[in-house]
C-alpha positions in Angstrom: 55.6 81.8 103.7 59.3 81.0 104.6 59.8 81.5 108.6 62.6 84.1 107.9 60.2 85.9 105.4 57.2 86.1 107.4 55.9 89.7 108.0 57.0 91.1 111.2 53.8 92.0 112.3 53.1 88.3 113.0 52.6 88.2 116.8 54.2 85.0 117.9 57.2 85.8 115.6 57.6 89.0 117.0 57.2 87.4 120.6 60.1 85.3 119.5 62.7 87.8 118.5 62.1 89.8 121.4 62.8 86.9 123.5 65.9 86.0 121.4 67.1 89.8 122.0 66.6 89.4 125.8 68.4 86.2 126.0 71.3 87.7 124.3 72.1 89.6 127.1 72.5 86.7 129.7 73.5 84.0 127.3 77.2 83.5 127.1 79.1 85.5 124.6 82.4 85.7 123.2 84.5 88.4 121.3 86.3 87.0 118.3 89.9 87.4 118.0 89.7 88.7 114.7 89.3 92.1 116.5 92.8 91.6 117.7 94.8 90.5 114.8 96.3 93.4 113.3 98.9 95.7 115.1 97.2 99.0 115.6 99.9 101.4 114.0 100.4 105.0 115.2 98.7 108.2 113.4 102.1 108.9 112.1 102.7 105.5 110.5 99.2 105.5 109.2 99.7 108.8 107.3 103.0 107.3 106.1 101.5 104.3 104.7 98.6 106.3 103.0 101.5 108.7 101.3 103.3 105.6 99.9 100.0 104.1 98.7 99.1 107.4 96.6 102.8 107.7 95.4 102.7 104.1 94.1 99.0 104.2 92.9 97.7 101.2 94.8 94.7 101.1 97.3 95.4 101.5 100.9 94.2 99.0 103.5 95.2 97.0 106.3 98.8 96.6 107.2 100.8 93.4 107.7 104.1 91.2 107.2 104.6 88.7 104.7 104.1 85.9 107.0 101.1 87.4 108.6 99.5 87.6 105.2 100.4 84.2 104.6 98.7 83.1 108.2 95.6 84.8 106.7 95.3 82.8 103.9 96.7 85.4 101.3 99.9 85.9 99.8 102.1 89.0 98.8 102.0 89.5 94.8 105.3 88.8 93.1 107.2 92.1 92.5 105.4 94.3 95.3 107.6 96.5 97.3 107.3 96.7 100.9 105.9 99.9 103.0 108.5 101.9 104.7 107.3 102.3 108.4 108.8 103.1 111.8 108.9 100.0 114.2 110.3 99.3 117.2 113.5 97.3 117.4 114.6 95.6 120.8 118.3 95.2 121.2 119.6 91.8 122.4 122.9 92.1 124.5 125.0 89.1 125.8 125.1 88.8 129.3 128.2 89.9 130.9 130.1 88.6 134.1 130.3 90.8 137.2 134.0 91.0 138.6 132.6 90.3 142.3 130.2 87.5 141.4 130.6 84.2 140.0 127.3 84.1 138.0 126.7 86.0 134.8 124.4 89.1 135.2 121.9 89.9 132.5 122.3 93.4 131.0 119.1 95.4 130.3 117.5 95.4 127.1 117.0 98.6 125.0 114.4 99.5 122.7 114.8 101.8 119.9 112.7 102.9 116.8 113.9 102.8 113.0 112.6 102.6 109.6 112.0 99.3 108.1 110.6 98.3 104.8 108.5 94.9 105.6 104.9 95.6 105.5 102.4 95.2 102.8 99.1 96.6 102.6 95.9 94.4 101.6 96.0 95.6 97.5 99.1 94.0 97.5 98.4 90.7 98.3 96.1 87.9 96.5 93.6 85.6 98.2 90.0 84.2 98.1 87.7 87.1 97.2 84.7 87.9 99.1 82.0 85.4 98.3 78.2 87.3 98.6 76.0 85.3 101.4 73.7 82.6 99.8 71.5 80.1 101.2 68.8 78.0 99.7 66.1 80.7 99.9 68.2 83.9 100.7 70.7 85.8 98.4 72.8 88.8 99.4 73.0 89.8 96.1 69.0 89.9 95.8 68.9 91.9 99.0 71.3 94.3 98.4 69.5 95.2 94.9 66.2 95.4 96.5 67.6 97.7 99.3 70.0 100.0 96.9 73.0 99.2 98.8 76.4 99.3 96.9 79.5 97.1 98.0 83.0 98.6 97.6 86.6 97.8 98.3 87.7 97.7 101.7 90.6 100.3 102.4 90.4 101.0 106.2 94.0 100.6 107.4 92.9 98.9 110.4 92.6 95.5 109.5 90.8 94.6 113.0 87.8 96.4 111.3 85.6 93.6 109.8 83.5 96.1 107.6 82.1 99.7 107.5 79.1 101.3 105.9 79.5 104.9 104.2 77.4 107.9 104.6 76.4 107.4 100.9 74.7 104.1 101.5 77.3 101.6 100.4 79.2 99.0 102.4 82.6 97.4 102.5 83.5 93.8 104.0 87.0 92.8 105.0 88.3 90.1 103.0 89.9 88.6 106.1 86.7 89.1 108.1 86.4 86.1 110.3 82.2 86.0 109.9 81.6 88.0 106.6 77.6 86.9 106.7 77.5 88.6 110.4 79.6 91.4 109.2 77.3 92.2 106.1 74.2 92.2 108.0 75.9 94.4 110.5 76.9 96.9 107.9 73.5 96.7 105.9 71.6 97.6 109.4 73.9 100.8 109.8 72.8 102.0 106.6 69.2 101.0 107.0 68.9 102.5 110.2 70.7 105.9 108.9 73.4 105.7 111.9 75.5 107.9 110.1 73.0 110.6 109.5 71.6 110.5 113.1 73.7 112.1 115.7 71.3 111.7 118.3 72.1 108.0 118.7 75.2 107.4 120.6 77.9 105.2 119.4 77.3 102.4 121.9 73.6 102.2 120.6 74.2 102.3 117.2 76.5 99.0 117.5 73.7 97.3 119.8 71.0 98.0 117.2 73.4 96.9 114.2 74.6 93.8 115.9 71.3 92.9 117.1 70.1 93.0 113.4 72.9 90.5 112.6 72.1 88.2 115.5 68.3 87.8 114.3 69.6 87.5 110.6 72.0 84.6 111.5 69.6 83.0 113.7 66.9 83.2 111.0 69.0 81.8 108.2 70.8 79.2 110.5 74.1 80.8 109.7 76.9 80.6 112.5 78.3 83.4 114.6 75.4 84.0 116.9 78.0 83.3 120.0 80.1 86.3 118.7 77.1 88.4 118.0 76.1 88.0 121.8 79.6 88.8 122.9 79.6 92.1 120.9 76.1 93.0 122.1 77.4 92.3 125.9 80.5 94.3 125.5 78.6 97.6 124.0 75.7 97.1 126.6 77.9 97.0 129.4 75.4 95.0 131.2 72.5 97.5 130.6 69.3 96.0 128.7 68.1 96.9 125.2 65.9 99.8 125.2 62.4 98.8 123.8 62.7 101.5 121.1 65.8 100.1 119.7 64.5 96.4 120.1 61.7 97.4 117.9 64.0 99.1 115.3 66.2 95.6 115.2 63.2 93.5 114.6 61.7 95.7 111.8 65.3 96.0 110.2 66.1 92.3 110.4 62.8 91.5 108.8 63.5 94.0 105.9 66.6 92.5 105.4 65.3 89.0 105.2 62.1 90.0 103.3 64.6 91.5 100.7 66.9 88.7 99.7 64.1 85.8 100.1 63.5 84.0 96.5 60.1 83.7 95.2 58.6 80.6 96.5 60.9 80.5 99.3 58.5 78.8 101.4 58.8 75.7 99.4 62.4 75.4 99.6 62.6 74.4 103.3 63.8 77.8 104.9 65.6 76.6 108.2 63.9 77.9 111.1 66.7 78.6 113.3 66.0 80.1 116.6 62.6 80.9 115.5 60.6 77.5 115.6 
């Protein structure tokens, strides 16, 4: 059987996964800059953006300027009208010359707020669509079908959010997510672990469990992003350790996702061992 498709009851494999989770706490990790790409607008601006989207009949989503969307590999569709939001404007005053001094004295800059129409939501742009994860022996579409998890359009106003899961068991992936495959595993884990329905689990522990699953899946399928998964885990753990019960939930869920997406005969296709040699 393919290494990624082996039964979680396999003793050596389970021990390897447990060791990887322990190493994730001590091995250096990084927080991806994608969590800080978009400006976080005030609640009033978010409501204003949603109202304009509803009025125009377009889907809400992340908000950015024309140039910002271009930098992210997307372009604003022809004929789209920018949203009107309240933005800060800094006045630039020329230096004045003091009567008693030979040198010019810079005047103080002022900041005021005004309404400007220069921002566009995701649905007003065009770019590469989200591509389902597919490696030689594992398929996202096969896994989601087997697990009964649907995928929906991303309509969160905060573009720094890489993806999300709904209480109904669907997931959404940000089209400009930095590591969409890692986000996929993270959100699928939220659904399988029923985090939206279990109020006894803290936000930090929910994020640790979901990202732990993402880490194991990335390593098992030899996909990049493990260093960012470790950074995310370390951020939410705050120098603590992963509770034993959560570690078991992480391992079981990762195995469930991997098994659901494995093609028949995957063991003959040379599934990469990743970190689980």
